[in-house]
C-alpha positions as CSV (number, residue, x, y, z in Angstrom):
1,X,271.2,-6.7,86.8
2,X,270.3,-10.5,87.3
3,X,269.9,-13.0,84.4
4,X,266.4,-13.7,83.4
5,X,267.2,-17.5,83.5
6,X,269.4,-19.8,85.4
7,X,270.9,-23.0,83.9
8,X,269.8,-26.1,85.8
9,X,270.2,-29.9,85.3
10,X,268.2,-33.0,86.4
11,X,269.7,-33.8,89.8
12,X,267.5,-37.1,90.5
13,X,264.2,-38.7,89.9
14,X,263.0,-40.4,93.1
15,X,259.8,-42.4,94.0
16,X,257.2,-40.3,95.8
17,X,253.6,-40.8,97.1
18,X,251.5,-41.3,93.9
19,X,254.3,-40.5,91.4
20,X,257.9,-39.2,91.2
21,X,259.9,-36.3,92.5
22,X,261.9,-34.7,89.9
23,X,264.8,-32.8,91.5
24,X,266.2,-30.0,89.3
25,X,268.9,-27.5,90.2
26,X,272.6,-26.6,90.1
27,X,275.4,-26.6,92.6
28,X,273.8,-23.9,94.8
29,X,270.2,-25.0,95.0
30,X,267.8,-27.8,94.1
31,X,264.1,-27.7,93.9
32,X,261.4,-30.5,93.3
33,X,258.6,-30.9,90.8
34,X,256.1,-33.8,91.6
35,X,255.4,-35.7,88.5
36,X,253.5,-38.9,87.6
37,X,255.3,-42.1,87.8
38,X,255.4,-42.9,84.1
39,X,257.1,-39.6,83.3
40,X,259.5,-40.0,86.1
41,X,260.5,-43.4,84.7
42,X,260.7,-41.8,81.2
43,X,263.0,-39.1,82.3
44,X,265.2,-41.6,84.3
45,X,265.4,-43.8,81.1
46,X,266.2,-40.9,78.9
47,X,269.1,-39.6,81.2
48,X,270.6,-43.2,81.5
49,X,270.1,-43.6,77.5
50,X,267.9,-46.6,78.0
51,X,265.5,-47.2,75.3
52,X,262.0,-48.7,75.8
53,X,260.7,-51.5,73.8
54,X,258.4,-49.1,71.8
55,X,259.0,-45.3,71.3
56,X,257.7,-43.4,74.1
57,X,255.9,-40.0,73.5
58,X,258.8,-37.8,74.0
59,X,260.9,-40.0,71.5
60,X,258.1,-39.7,68.9
61,X,258.1,-36.1,69.3
62,X,261.8,-35.9,68.9
63,X,261.5,-37.8,65.6
64,X,258.9,-35.5,64.4
65,X,261.0,-32.4,65.1
66,X,263.8,-34.0,63.1
67,X,261.6,-34.8,60.3
68,X,260.6,-31.2,60.2
69,X,264.2,-30.0,60.5
70,X,263.5,-28.3,63.9
71,X,265.9,-28.4,66.9
72,X,265.0,-28.1,70.6
73,X,267.3,-25.1,71.6
74,X,266.2,-25.1,75.3
75,X,263.5,-25.6,77.9
76,X,262.6,-22.8,80.3
77,X,260.5,-23.4,83.6
78,X,259.1,-20.1,83.4
79,X,256.4,-19.9,86.0
80,X,255.0,-21.5,89.1
81,X,251.8,-21.0,91.0
82,X,250.4,-22.8,94.0
83,X,252.9,-25.8,93.4
84,X,252.1,-26.0,89.7
85,X,255.0,-25.4,87.4
86,X,254.9,-24.2,83.9
87,X,257.4,-24.6,81.1
88,X,258.2,-23.4,77.6
89,X,259.9,-25.4,74.8
90,X,262.1,-23.1,72.5
91,X,262.6,-24.6,69.0
92,X,264.5,-23.2,66.0
93,X,264.4,-24.3,62.3
94,X,265.9,-23.0,59.3
95,X,264.0,-23.1,56.0
96,X,265.2,-23.4,52.4
97,X,265.9,-19.7,52.2
98,X,268.2,-19.9,55.1
99,X,265.9,-17.9,57.3
100,X,265.7,-18.9,60.9
101,X,262.5,-19.2,62.7
102,X,262.2,-19.6,66.5
103,X,259.0,-21.0,67.9
104,X,258.1,-21.1,71.7
105,X,255.4,-23.6,72.9
106,X,253.8,-24.0,76.3
107,X,254.3,-27.5,77.8
108,X,254.2,-29.3,81.0
109,X,257.6,-29.3,82.6
110,X,257.5,-33.1,82.9
111,X,257.1,-33.5,79.2
112,X,259.6,-30.8,78.6
113,X,262.2,-32.2,80.8
114,X,261.8,-35.8,79.2
115,X,262.3,-34.4,75.7
116,X,265.2,-32.1,76.9
117,X,266.9,-35.2,78.5
118,X,266.3,-37.4,75.3
119,X,267.8,-34.7,73.0
120,X,270.4,-33.5,75.5
121,X,268.9,-30.0,75.3
122,X,269.8,-27.4,78.1
123,X,267.3,-26.7,80.9
124,X,266.8,-23.2,82.5
125,X,264.6,-21.9,85.3
126,X,263.2,-18.3,85.3
127,X,265.2,-16.2,88.0
128,X,261.7,-15.4,89.4
129,X,260.9,-19.1,89.9
130,X,264.3,-19.9,91.2
131,X,263.9,-17.2,93.9
132,X,260.4,-18.5,94.9
133,X,261.1,-22.3,95.2
134,X,262.4,-23.9,98.3
135,X,265.8,-25.2,98.4
136,X,265.5,-29.0,98.6
137,X,269.3,-29.9,98.5
138,X,269.3,-31.2,101.9
139,X,266.3,-33.3,101.3
140,X,267.8,-34.7,98.2
141,X,271.1,-35.7,99.9
142,X,269.2,-37.3,102.7
143,X,267.2,-39.4,100.3
144,X,270.1,-40.4,98.3
145,X,272.1,-41.4,101.5
146,X,269.1,-43.3,102.9
147,X,268.7,-45.4,99.6
148,X,272.6,-45.7,99.0
149,X,272.2,-43.8,95.7
150,X,274.8,-41.6,94.3
151,X,274.0,-37.9,93.4
152,X,275.2,-38.6,89.8
153,X,272.2,-38.2,87.6
154,X,273.5,-40.9,85.3
155,X,273.3,-43.6,87.9
156,X,269.9,-45.3,87.8
157,X,267.6,-43.4,90.3
């Protein structure tokens, strides 16, 4: 029986026509989600631990979570249709009676990945999505070699 989700990581964020290409995956496969330039930059900054002059939306949301005593447990890219990807944010919080509550919220993958990168929360992809997406590992390697960039996601993209 296969696992319902597969662990992934941010492989790279690269400039693309009209935005950014967010490469996600693991050692066996990479796939791409096209996102707007501003979120591509936000994800790159979060991965590299670079702060903007003013808090960005994902940083503000992280502070709200902290204030509420909630933690981001994980992000799951749970669906895709016609090139549009969907994600879920899974939070947990414990109240004063030490009762744990888990909350799952629908969110754009780009916002979800930015928040996960900022909070260092794990990323996953649903097995059904993983099996449908095209492996873009060779394209990523080619783009990185053409630009002289490392495949280390902590290196500026």
